C-alpha positions as CSV (number, residue, x, y, z in Angstrom):
1,M,-0.2,25.0,-7.6
2,E,-0.3,28.8,-6.9
3,D,-0.8,27.9,-3.0
4,V,2.5,25.8,-3.0
5,T,6.1,25.9,-4.8
6,I,8.4,23.1,-5.4
7,G,11.8,23.3,-3.7
8,V,14.6,21.1,-2.5
9,G,13.5,17.9,-1.1
10,S,14.4,14.2,-0.6
11,L,12.1,12.9,-3.1
12,A,13.5,12.9,-6.4
13,G,15.6,16.1,-5.2
14,K,12.0,17.7,-5.0
15,G,9.9,19.1,-2.0
16,V,6.9,21.0,-1.7
17,Y,6.6,24.3,0.3
18,A,3.7,26.8,1.5
19,A,3.3,29.6,-0.7
20,R,0.8,31.0,1.5
21,Q,-0.2,30.6,5.1
22,F,-2.6,27.6,6.0
23,Q,-4.9,27.0,8.7
24,A,-5.6,23.9,10.5
25,G,-8.2,21.7,8.6
26,E,-7.4,23.5,5.2
27,V,-6.8,21.4,2.2
28,V,-3.0,22.0,1.2
29,V,-2.5,19.7,-1.6
30,A,-5.3,17.9,-3.7
31,F,-4.6,15.0,-6.0
32,E,-6.1,12.4,-8.3
33,L,-4.3,9.0,-8.4
34,T,-4.1,7.2,-11.7
35,P,-4.6,3.5,-11.5
36,L,-1.8,1.4,-13.4
37,S,-1.9,-1.9,-14.7
38,Q,1.1,-4.2,-14.6
39,D,2.1,-3.5,-18.3
40,E,1.7,0.4,-17.7
41,F,4.0,0.2,-14.7
42,L,6.4,-1.4,-16.7
43,E,6.4,1.2,-19.4
44,L,6.8,4.3,-17.1
45,P,9.8,6.4,-17.8
46,S,12.7,6.2,-15.5
47,G,12.1,7.6,-12.1
48,E,8.4,7.2,-12.0
49,H,8.3,4.0,-10.2
50,L,9.1,6.1,-7.1
51,F,5.7,8.0,-7.1
52,V,3.6,4.4,-7.4
53,H,1.9,3.1,-4.5
54,S,0.0,0.0,-3.8
55,Y,-3.7,0.4,-2.4
56,G,-6.2,-2.6,-2.3
57,G,-3.8,-4.9,-4.3
58,Q,-3.5,-2.1,-7.4
59,R,-1.0,0.4,-8.4
60,W,-1.7,3.9,-8.2
61,L,0.4,6.6,-9.7
62,Y,0.7,10.0,-7.6
63,P,0.5,13.2,-9.6
64,P,2.6,16.6,-9.0
65,P,2.8,18.1,-6.6
66,A,1.6,15.4,-4.0
67,R,4.1,13.0,-5.3
68,W,6.9,15.5,-3.9
69,V,5.4,16.0,-0.5
70,N,8.2,14.7,1.9
71,H,8.3,12.6,5.2
72,S,8.4,13.9,8.6
73,D,8.2,12.7,12.2
74,E,6.5,15.7,12.9
75,P,4.4,16.3,9.9
76,S,2.4,19.4,9.0
77,C,-0.3,17.6,7.1
78,Y,-2.1,14.4,7.0
79,Q,-3.4,12.7,3.9
80,D,-7.3,12.2,3.9
81,Y,-7.6,9.4,1.7
82,E,-11.3,9.6,1.2
83,R,-11.1,13.1,-0.1
84,S,-7.4,12.6,-2.1
85,C,-5.6,15.4,-0.3
86,D,-3.3,16.5,2.4
87,V,-4.8,18.4,4.9
88,A,-3.1,21.1,7.3
89,L,-2.5,19.6,11.1
90,R,-1.9,23.0,12.3
91,R,-1.0,26.4,11.1
92,I,1.4,26.4,8.3
93,A,3.6,29.5,7.4
94,V,4.8,31.0,4.2
95,G,7.8,29.0,3.1
96,E,7.3,26.0,5.5
97,A,7.8,22.7,4.2
98,I,4.5,20.7,3.3
99,T,5.0,17.2,4.9
100,I,3.0,14.2,5.8
101,D,3.9,10.9,8.1
102,A,4.9,8.6,5.0
103,T,4.4,5.4,7.7
104,Q,0.9,6.0,7.2
105,E,0.8,5.3,3.6
106,T,2.4,2.0,4.1
107,D,0.3,1.3,6.9
108,R,-2.8,1.8,4.3
109,E,-1.4,-0.4,1.5
110,L,-0.8,-3.3,3.7
111,S,-4.3,-3.1,5.5
112,T,-5.9,-2.5,2.3
113,F,-4.1,-5.5,0.4
114,L,-5.1,-7.6,3.6
115,D,-8.9,-6.6,2.9
116,A,-8.6,-7.2,-1.0
117,Y,-6.8,-10.6,-0.1
118,L,-9.7,-11.6,2.4
119,D,-12.5,-10.3,-0.1
120,A,-11.0,-12.5,-2.9
121,Q,-11.0,-15.7,-0.9
122,Q,-14.5,-15.0,0.5
123,R,-15.7,-14.7,-3.3
124,A,-13.6,-17.9,-4.3
125,D,-12.2,-15.3,-7.0
126,R,-9.2,-17.1,-8.4
127,D,-8.4,-14.5,-11.0
128,G,-8.5,-11.9,-8.3
129,L,-6.3,-14.0,-6.0
130,V,-3.9,-14.5,-8.9
131,R,-3.2,-10.9,-9.1
132,L,-2.5,-10.6,-5.4
133,L,0.0,-13.7,-5.4
134,A,3.7,-13.8,-6.9
135,T,4.0,-15.9,-9.8
136,D,6.2,-18.5,-7.9
137,V,4.3,-18.4,-4.7
138,V,4.7,-21.1,-2.0
139,M,1.6,-22.1,0.3
140,W,1.5,-24.4,3.1
141,D,-1.8,-25.2,4.8
142,H,-1.4,-28.1,7.6
143,G,1.2,-29.8,5.5
144,R,-0.8,-29.3,1.9
145,A,1.6,-27.6,-0.4
146,A,0.7,-25.1,-3.4
147,R,3.2,-23.7,-5.6
148,G,2.8,-21.2,-8.2
149,A,0.0,-18.5,-8.4
150,A,-2.8,-20.5,-9.9
151,E,-2.4,-23.5,-7.7
152,A,-2.5,-21.3,-4.5
153,A,-5.2,-19.6,-5.7
154,S,-7.1,-22.6,-6.0
155,M,-6.3,-23.6,-2.3
156,L,-7.3,-20.4,-1.2
157,A,-10.7,-20.3,-3.0
158,E,-11.3,-24.0,-1.5
159,N,-10.8,-23.0,2.0
160,P,-11.2,-19.4,2.4
161,A,-10.6,-17.4,5.4
162,R,-13.2,-15.3,6.8
163,T,-11.9,-12.9,9.4
164,I,-8.3,-11.9,10.2
165,G,-7.1,-11.1,13.4
166,D,-4.2,-10.3,16.4
167,L,-2.2,-9.1,13.3
168,E,1.6,-8.2,13.8
169,W,3.5,-6.8,11.0
170,H,7.2,-6.8,10.6
171,I,8.1,-4.2,7.9
172,G,11.5,-4.5,5.8
173,T,14.3,-2.0,5.3
174,G,13.0,0.2,2.4
175,R,9.2,-0.8,3.2
176,W,9.6,-3.2,0.1
177,E,8.9,-6.4,2.1
178,A,6.6,-7.1,4.8
179,L,5.8,-10.3,7.1
180,C,2.2,-10.4,8.8
181,A,1.6,-13.0,11.3
182,C,-2.2,-13.1,12.2
183,E,-5.0,-15.3,13.3
184,L,-7.5,-16.7,10.4
185,A,-10.8,-18.2,11.0
186,G,-12.7,-19.8,8.2
187,E,-16.1,-21.7,8.1
188,D,-14.6,-24.5,10.0
189,F,-11.0,-23.8,11.1
190,Q,-9.2,-21.5,13.1
191,T,-5.5,-21.3,12.7
192,R,-2.5,-19.0,13.0
193,T,-0.6,-17.8,9.7
194,S,2.3,-16.0,8.7
195,V,2.1,-14.4,5.2
196,F,5.4,-12.8,3.7
197,L,4.6,-10.0,1.3
198,R,7.0,-8.1,-1.3
199,V,6.3,-5.3,-3.8
200,L,6.8,-6.6,-7.3
201,A,6.3,-4.8,-10.3
202,G,5.0,-2.0,-8.3
203,N,2.4,-3.9,-6.2
204,W,2.2,-5.9,-3.1
205,Q,1.9,-9.8,-3.5
206,V,2.0,-12.8,-1.3
207,V,5.4,-14.5,-1.8
208,Y,5.0,-17.1,1.0
209,E,2.2,-18.0,3.3
210,H,2.1,-20.8,6.1
211,R,-1.0,-22.0,8.0
212,G,-1.1,-24.0,10.9
């Protein structure tokens, strides 16, 4: 924390500022994400939900001060997800705001969700699929319907997608909803699908999917 200070910002009223000069390529803020179960998410104190992100179909809580790094269309840093840190994109002066492009977080949330969704289908992991599906999910596969997470997981495991391509994303206002249109290919099929996702209890989940 000696390299940065906390001041006024837009994340719970806080932002992060440079306490010294940084050069391009330097680590500015390092962090360690904490995985959360649904019960742990629901037990978080008021206001903590704001700092939870969903990667790979799992909830992760950002710690201070990383949680208070604000968004900017012209950010001073980028997130290095492999090293779990914010890295300077350019020279940062003392007192300057430490910022990232938060839209990249949303992009990563959705892309890693699809990776987990495809992997669970390929492994016929019904329990894993249930965790990625809303309790009341509705799924259509060429006129065949499944309702509820258990039924939909069974249908997906029986006819899994092997590859996903030609992705188009439409992100809802506030980033809590997203629609994905893409091409799916399986062992003996190729089709177009629309997948509607929503953040539920801090985690992206499939609410509706229509194949065919």
